[in-house]
N, C-alpha and C positions, 0 to 999 in steps of 0.2 A: 504493500500500500504506500509506503513512504516514497519509493522510487516513482510511482505513478503521480503522487502528489507533487513531488519536486519537479517532475517534467511539466506538469500543467502550470504550476506556480511560476516557473521560469518563463513561460509564454505569456502569462497574464501581466507581468510587470507590476505596475502600481494599482491595477484594477483589483478591487475587493468585492467580489460578487456577494450580494445579499440574498438572492433568490436563485434556486436551481429549478429548471423545468425539464421534465422527462417527456419527450414527445412520442406519442403512440402513432399508429398507422394513420396516414392522412394529414398529419399536422406538421410535416416537414417544412412547409412554407413559412412557418412562424420563425424558424431559425434564420430565414433570409430577411426578416424584418428587424433583426438586431442591429442597432447602430454601432458604428466604429467596430465592426466585428473582427474578432481574432478567431480564426478557424484552426482547430487542433485535431488533425486526423488521428484516429485511434491507433494506427500503426506506429505512431510516434510516442505512444504512452505505454510504458511497461505494464504488462498484465491485462491490457485491453485487447480482446479479440475483435476481429472484423464481424459485424452483424451479418447474419445469413438469411434475412427475411426481406421479401419484397416490400418496398415502402419505408424501409429504415436505412438512413444514411449511416455513415460511420465517422462521426466527428463531434467534438465539443465546440460550441460556438459561444464565445464570451463577448460582452459588450454591454450596451444599455438597451432596455426595452421600456418604453413609456417613462424614461428618465431614471429607471431603477437598474443598478448594476446586476446583471444576470449571467448565469452559466447554463446554456441549453444543451441537453444531451439528445442529439439527433441520431437515434438508433440505440436500442437497449439490448441486453444480453438475456436471452430466454433460457430457462432450464431445459426446455424440450430440444434445444440445439445440442445438448450434452454438457452444458456448462454447470459446474457446481453452484450451489446457492451463494457461496462466498463471492464468486465471480459476478453473479447478477447484482450483488450488493456493493461491489467494489466502487463503481462511480459515486454512489452516495457516500461512502466512507471518504472518498477524496473531497467531495463537496464539503463535508463536515470539517475536515482538516483545513480547508481554505476559508472557513468562517461563515459558510452559508447558514442562514437562520431559518429559511422557509423552503420546503420542497413541494413543488407542484407536480403531480403525476397525472398522466393522461393515458387512456388506452381505448382500444376498440373492443367491444364485448357483445355477447349474445344476450338477448332478452329472456329472462326467466319469468318475471312478472307478466301476466297475460295482457295487461293493459299497456305494455311497452312495445309499440310497433317499431319497425326499423326506422332509424332517423331520430330516435329519442335521445336527448342529452340528459345524462344523469349525474348528479352530484353525489359523490360517494360519502355515505354517512358512517360506514363500517365495512369490515371485510371478513370473509371466512378463508383462512389459509388451508386449502385442501390439497396443496402441493405435497404435503408431508416432507417438506424441506424447510430449513430455516438457516439463513446466513449467519446467525449468531452462535451456532453450534461450535464448540471448541473454546479455546482460551479467549477471553474477552480482549478485544483490541484496546489500546490506551484510550481512555475517555468514554468507553462504552459501558453501559449498565449491564450487570450480569443478568438481572431479571427485570427488564423494562416493563413498566406498567402500561397496559394497552386498553385502559378503560375509555380513552378517547383518542384513537389513532389518527383521526382526521379532525383537525382543530375546529372547535365550535364557532369561535369568532370569525375565522376565515370562511367557514361555510356560510355563516349568516351574511358576511360581506359579499360572497359570490352570489348568493340568492338575491340580494338587493340589486347588484349590478345587472343580473339577468332580467329581473322584473322591470327595472327602469329602461332597459334596452328593448323591451318587448320580446324577449327570448324565453320560450317555455323551457323550463328545466325541472325535471323530477329529482327526487332524492331516494336513495336506496342502498342496499347492501350488495357489495361485489364479492363474488366467489372466485378465488384463484385456484385453477386446476393445473396440473402439470402439462397436459397436452402431449403431443401436437395434434391428436385427433380431436375433431369436434365431438360434442357430447351426443350420446344416444337419447332417444325420447325418454327412456327409463331414468337416465341420469338427470335429465332436466326436471322430471317430476320429483326425483329425490332432492335436488337442490331447492326446488320450490318449497318442499316440506321443511327443509332446514332453515328457511328464512332468507334465501338469496333472491335478489331482484335482477341480477345480471351475472354473467359468467365470462371469464377470460383466462389468459395464460401468463399473466405478468403482475406487476405492481406490488404485491404483498412483500417480496424480498426487499425492495427499496424502502418501503414504509417501515418495516421491522428495523432495518439499520438506522433509518432517520430517527425513529423514536428512541432507540437505544442511545443516541447522541443528543437527545433533547431538541431536535429540530421539529418545528411545526409543519404539519402536512396538510395539503389540500389536494383532493383527487376528483377526477372526472372520467366518466365512461361515455363513449359514443356507442349507443345501441345500434348495431348495424343490421340486425335481423332478429326475429323471434327464434327462440331455441327450438331444437329438433322436436317434432311431434306437436308443436303448438298450432301450426298452420298446415302441416303436411308437405310443405315445400322444401326442396333441397336447396343448398347454398354452396357457394364457392368462395375461395379467398379473393378472387377478383371482385366479386360482389361486395365483400367486406370492405375492400379498399375503396370502391366506388362510393359507397354510402358514407364511409369515414370522411372522404374528401368533401362531400356535400355538407355535412354537419360541422366539419372542422372550422369553417369560417365563423359560425356562431360561437363555438367554443373559444376561438381566438379573441372574439369581442369580450367575452366574460373574463378570460385570463388577463387581457390588457386592462380591462376595467378594474380588476382587483389590484394590479400593479400600480395604477394611477392613484388608488386610494391608500395604499400602504407607503407611498413614496415619502 
């Protein structure tokens, strides 16, 4: 971790990012809106693998967004690619070492709640980590809690702020629980019914590892899911990753408005 942190810090110079943003599928354009951008390819950061999923770039982008110093992660590391949980959480550990206070996570997800059609924007209130992996396993890294308290993984004040921004912008945004599964296969109809009974409103294959690391370091978290499609068995229609990307790109512009509105208000 220290070598990765040193490599990123050397590129940042005097910039001190306050907020880190993890971009999910369809949100890559937000990295292009960062002012005075410093682009750091993953291949230049020790321990950072190249992302292997369509729609995910492989770089950190530092600069300012809405006047706030930010560090944008364009392309995350998924456990289903074969990475250990610690690798999925490595960028967040680097963010913490650099002094980042707030982590904003975004993802594309399937809808479990039956009233969530494709194209729904969901504010994450809580999550279910059903990956059966945790990046905190092993000896604690310096500055990390051994047993982080997860009673409020997604900061209540930031969620209220995001809701206000969305309402004032005329953007409909639901709130719900995100279930993180290992993947890479999409869920079966029976699995979707199981998740529904467990209290999930959306399901995806990311986000939980980053939030676990962030909370162990005392970082405040804010999360969003773009519901790209109803889960298997809800409508009887099949889906494809191409469709997931297409819907993500459609809704991503609305999510970008909310994210930038939040940044304006915490500036």
